N, C-alpha and C positions, 0 to 999 in steps of 0.2 A: 258275403261269405264266400263267394267264388274264389277270390284271391287267397283267403285263408285255407280253403280246401286244397287249392293247388299247391300251396306251400307245404301243407301236411303230406300231400302226395309225394312231393319232392323229397321229403324227409324219409318216407318209406322206400322210395327208389334208391336214395343214398345208402340206406341200410342194406338193401339187397345188392348193392354194388360192392359189398365187402369181398366177394369172390374175385373181384378185379384188384383189390387192395391188400392182398396178402393175409387175410384172416387176422386183421389187426384189432378186432373186437369193437370196431366202430358201429357195429350193428346191435350191440347189447342194449337192453332197456335203460341201463344206467347212463348211457350216452344219448340215446334218442329221446328219452323222457324229457330232459331239460330243453332239447330243441323244440319239442312239441309245446312245452310250457312257454318258451320264448315267443312262438308264433301266436299263442292264445293269450299272452299277456300275464302269465303267472309262472315264472321260472321256478320259484320256490316249490310250488305244488308239483311241477313237472319233475324236479329233482327228487322229491320225496316219493312220488309214485314210481319213478324209474328205479329207485333203490328198492322199493317193495317188490316190484316185479323181478328185479335182478336176483334177490334172495330166493324167490320162488323158483326161478328158472336157472339157478346157479349151475346145476349139473347138466343143463341142457347144452350138450356139446356134440359136434359132428365128428365122430371117430369111425374110420372105416366106411362102411356103407350104411351106417345107422343115420336115419334122418329124423331129428327131433322135431317137436312142435315148432311152428314158425313164429318165434317171439317177436320178429320184426313187424309183421302185419298185425298180430294180436296186440303187441305192445303199443304201437302207434295209435291204433283205433281205440284200444282200451283207455289209454292215457288221455286221448283227445275227448272222448265222450265223457270221461270222469271229470275233467276240468270244465268242460262246457256245461255240465249239469250241476257242478259244484257239490259232487257227492263224495269225492275223496278216493283214497287208495282201494278201499274195499270194493267199490263199484268197478274200478279199473281191473281188479282181479277177476271179478265175475264175468266181465266181457272178454278179457284177454285170453283166458284159458280156452273157452270153446272156439273163439276165432282162430287161435294158434293151431288147434287140432285140425280144424277144417282147412286152413291154409296149408298145413303139412301134407294133407292128402293131394292137394293140387300140385304142390312142388314135387312130390313123389311121382305123380303122373307125368310131369314135365321131364323128370330125369329118365323115365322110361322112353318118352317121346324122343329125347335127344339121341338115344342110342341108334335111332333110325338114320342119323346123319353119318354114322361110321362108314357106310358104304361110299358116300361122297368123299369123305376124307381119304379113303383108300384109293379112290380114283385119282384124286389130286396127287397122291404120293406116287402112283404108277406113272404119272406124266411128269414127275419131278417139279410139280407146280407148288412151290412153297408159299407163294402169295395167296393161292386159293385156300391153303390150310390156315394161314393167318387170318384171312378174311372170314372164313366160316367159323373159326374158333371164337372170334370176337362177336360175330352176329348171333351165334347160338348162345353165347354167354349173356347177351343182352335180353334174351327172351324172359328170363326170370324177373329181373327188376322191372321191365316194362309191363309184364303181365300182372305182377303183384301191385304195381303202381296203379294200373287201371282198376283193379279190384278195390283198392283203398279209396280211390276217388269216387267210384260208384257208391261204395258203402257210406261215405261221408255225405254225398249229394242226396242220396235217396233215404238214408237211414237216420240222419241227424235229428230231424224233427220227431220221427217215430221213437227213436231211442230215448230222447229227452222226455217225451210224454210217458213212455214206459217206466223210466227210472223214477219219475215223480210219483208213480203209483206203488213203488216198493215199500212195504211196511217196515217199521223199525226193527222188528224181530229178524227179518231177513238180512237187514244191514248188519245187525249184531252177529248173526251166523256167519256172514261173509268176513267180518272182522276176525272172528275166532279162526275160521278156516285159513285166512290169510296168514295168521300167526303160525299155523301148523305146516303150511305148504313148503316152507324152506327146508323142512326135514327131508323132503324128496331130493332137493338139490345136494344137500350134505351127504345123503346116502349114495347118490350116484357118484360123487367124488370119492367117497370111501371105497366104492367098488373098484376104482382104478388103482388104489394104493394099499388098502388095508389087508394085512396078513399078520400071522402070529409074531413074526420077527420084529415088526415095527409098530404093532398095536399099542405098546406102552406109551409111545410118543403122542398118540391121540389122546389118551387119558391124561397125560402130563399137560397138554394144551388146555384140556377141559378144566383141570384143577386150578391152573394158573388164572384162568378167566373167572371160574365160579367162586373160588375161595379167596384169591388175592385181588380180584377185580382188575387185572392188568389189561390194558387195551390191546387190540389185535396187533397193532404195529410193533408193540414191545414184545409180544409173544413171537412174532415173526423174526425179529432181531435175535431173540434168544434161540430160536430154532436154527438160524444160520450158524450161530456159534456151536451149538450142540452137534449139528451135522458135520461141521468142519472137524471137530474133535473126534467124533466117532469114526469118520471115514479116513482119518489121517493114520497112515501106517508107515513105519520106517522103510526106506527103499531096500529091497533085497538085492544083494550082489548076484549078477548073472554070469554064468560061465561064458567065456568068449567062444565064438564060433569061427569057422574058417572064413566066413563072410566079413568078419571084422578085421582081417589081416590081408595084406598083399605081400606074399612071400617073395615076389620078384621086384619089390620096390617100384611097382608101377601102379597106376590107378586101378582100383578094383574093377572087375569086368562089368559089374552092374552099373557102375558110374560111367564107364567108357561108352556103353551103348545106350545110356539114358537119352531119350529124345530131347531135342532142343525146343523149348517152348517158344512159340512165335506169336501167339495170340496177344493182342494189346490189352492194356488195362481197361480201355474203353469198351472193348468187346465183352470182357468179363463183367464189367459193371452193367452192361446191357443185359447179361444173363440174370443178374440179381433183380433188376427192375422187371424183367419179363416173368421171372419166377413168381411174382406177386399175383399173376393171373392163372396160377397152376390149376385152381379149382373152378375157373370161370365156366367151363363146359363139362362139369362133372356129370357122368351118366352111369347107369347100373351095369353096363356091359364091359366097358374098358376103362372106367373110372377117370383117372387124371391123364390119360395118354395124350390127348390133344394139347393139354396144357404143357406137358413136357416137350412135345414136338415144337410148339409155339416158342418155348423158351430157348431151345437149342438151335433154332434156325439161324441166328446171326453167326454162330460158329460154322455151321454147314455151308453157309454162303461164302465164308472166307476160305474153306478148305476144298470144296468140290465145285468144279467148273464145267462138268459135263452133265447132261440130262440123266445118264445111266447112274452115275455115282450119286447124284443128288436124290434120285428116286430110291436107290437102295438104302441110303441113310434115313430118308423120311419114313420108309416102311419099317425100319428098325425101331424107330421111336414112336410109332403108332401102335405098338404092342401094349398090352395091358400094363398099367403102372398105377401104383397107389402107395403113398407114404405120407408121413407128417409134413405139412407144408413148411414147418419151422426148421426142419433139417434137410429139406429137399435140395438146397443149393450145394450141399456137400456131394451128393450123387451127381448133380448137374455139372459141378466142376470136374469131378473125376471123369465123367463121360466126355466132356470137352477135351480133356487131355488124351483120352483113348482114341477119340475121333481124329485128333491131330496126328497121333502116332500111326493110325490106320492110313491116313492120307500120305504119310511119308514112307511107309514100309509095305511093300507089295505082299510080303509073306505074313502080314499081321492077320490074326484070326478075328474076323468081324463078329463072329458069334459070341466072342468073349465080352463084347460091349453089352449085349443084352443080358448075358449071364451075370455080369457084375451088377447091373441095374436091378435085376430081379433078386439077386442075393442080398443086396443091401437094403432094399426098400422095407422089408419086414422088421429087421432088427432096429434100424434107425427110427422107424415109426414108433416102436415101443419106447425107445429112450426119449425121443423128443416130445411125444404126446404126454408122457409122464412128467417130463420136466416143465412143459409149458401149461398143459391143462391141469396137471395135478399140483403144480408149485406156484409158478408166477401168476397164473390166473386166480388161484385161490387167495394168494396174498393180496393181489391187486383188488379183487372183489371184496375181501374182508376189510381192507383199509377204506376203499371207496364207499362201500355201502354204510359202514359205521358213521361216516361223516354225512353222506347224502341223506340218510334216513332222517336226519335233523334239519334238512334243507340247505346244507352247506354245499355250494357249487364246487368247492375244492375236491369233493368226493369223486365226481366223474373225471376231473383233470388228473388227479393222482392215479386213478384206476388205469387210464390210458398210458401214463408215463411209466408206472411200475411194470406194466406188461410189455410195452413196445420198445422201451430203451434197450433192454437186453435182447429182445426178439430181433429187432432190426439190425443191431450191431453184430449179433452172432450170425444171423442169416447172411449179411453182407460179407463178413470175413470168411465164412465157410465156403463161399464161392471160390475165393482165391486159394484157400487151404486145399480144397478138393482138386483144383487144377494143378497147383504147384507140387503138392505132396502125394496126391493120388492115394492108391491103396496102401502104400507104405505108411502113410499117416494113420490109417485105421489099424494096421498091424502093430504100430508102436503103441497106440491106445490100448489095444488088446493085451499086449505084453505088460503094460503098467497098470492094467485093471482100471483105467480112468473111467470107462463107460459104466462099469459096475459101481464104482464109488459115486459117480454122478447120479445114477439111478437110486442108489441107497440114500444118499444125502437129500435128494429131491423128495423121496417118500417121507423121510423124517420131518423135514421142514413143512411139507404140505399137510401131513397128518396133524402136526401140532396146531397149525392154523385152523384146519377143519374142526379139530377137537374144541377149539375155543369158540367156534361160531354158535353152537346150540346155546351156550351159556350167555353169549353176548348179543346175539341177533334174533333170538326167538323168545317171545314174551308170552308164554303159556302158563296160566295159573289156574288153580281150582278154588272156587268160593265155598266149598263144602266145610261144614263144621261138625265136630263131634260133641255130643252132650246137649243138654237143654239150653234154651236161649239165655238163661242167666249165667250159666257156667260153660258156655260153648267154647270149644278150642278149635281154632282154625287148622284144617288139614295142611294147608300150604305152609303155615308156620312150622309145623312138625317136619314136613319134608325139607324145608330150608335148613333146619338144624341138623338133619342127617346129611344130605347132599344138596346144596343149592342147585337150582335148575335141573332137578331130577326128572321132571316131566318132559322138557325138551330133549334131554339125553335119551330117555327111554323111548320116546316117539321116534327119534332118529334111528335107533337100533332096530326098532320094529319095522320101519320102512326098509332099512338096509337088509333085514332078513328076507323080505319079499323081493327085493332087487336081486339078491343072490339066488333066489328061486326062479329068477328070470320072468318075474311078473312084468307086464307091459307098463310103460310109463304112464300111458293114458289112463289105465285102470287105477293106478296108484294115485294119480291126480284126483280122479273122481272119488276114490275112497277117502282121501283126506278131506275133500270138500264135504262129503257126507258126514264124516266124523265130526268136523267142525260145526256143522249145522246141528247135528244131534246133540253134541255136547253143550252147545249154546242154549238149545231149547229146554233141556232138562237141568240146566244150570250146573253142569259138571265142569265146564271150562269157561274162562273169561279171557 
């Protein structure tokens, strides 16, 4: 078993390496579950358990400084113990939830510990030692995957026999309760996603998605396609003629002044491409004091090496980029590209205001975080998870593959091209987007599409029913049949909105998880839900 445990540990380490791989969702249960199943000789079971855990933790995303339960450690151990004990998804759920919460506490402590390295980073910056910053950024980033890998290996080595013996003692009614609770827990993920997008203006699209799934039984991929069409129609407005300004004309028949003094870009495509690849490590050394600052410095170093050749100039640039920074990793390369262009202009113009570089970074990181977090967490991830889990829950290996493709094809293409757009067009590109309201249209369209898919999920991916009957045994009428005649999937919809209410009241995710578990157990025991 030693080799098996080592392979499972490597899977957990691989999942925690996502901070070095650009938040590409390789750490999700839908991806790691099949890998665990492959190691244990039951890929189908791994796919199904991964899909079950993905539904439960669908809203488990890292936005800002929020650290959600560690689904990597919990998912790998829960899936492994469930397959080894032949107990199925319900047991994986019972193990994954508490393990994820405990692992979250350790990771939060690590993020606090990492902040202690900031003094050393600043010392390297004062010395103009960019190699030291690079080295420490990578080494500090390795702490999490290595620490969690050790925890997973120890848990497997010491706990496998005990866990198996314990699981064999679990009575049938507990397993039934876990099954019902597992059917309820996706409501938390859906509610957390709604919290990102749901408002009065776009709320009708949530209910449209629900009705298409509940009444017409359309698959999620069809609802997503219809959502794209509706979003394009709703956000399409005829172009408004704009009054010309003096900047649009050159009354002396000479090039406009802004063009005449435009800096000549000299950085090579290879250097810019290097910025894109390095940006994938933006969150490798995330900490609670300065957030993504060392990731930004690590990313921009190839540009600084090309532009600054004295210790003093390099030190000043490094200190600029070790200031607090935090934005969506998916739109980060736009800011990185703009920063590269401004650093290049600073190296060419002695009168350039260096403070403007930091001002632009700080000014852009908030608005772009809002746009790109909504676009990717609220739209692409929702669609990818909806399509992927609907296939994987039936044991289809195409589910995880489509999940990764639907999310990462647009993610990596956009992220790569934004590097060059930011460098070549700079702030003028953002000004043009603002004039044409492209960002507003993008945000609105993403909310429409994302909410339609989220609305379809309770009807498609939650299987909660009631066995209650009305009347005597000879003429009893099933309550579920009555509910289905009024609104199919009424119970999943109502539960989702109940959880959403508590999310809006800022209830902690951990308490909501435990509450749903308790509700599932209680409902199963008194035969209220099946």
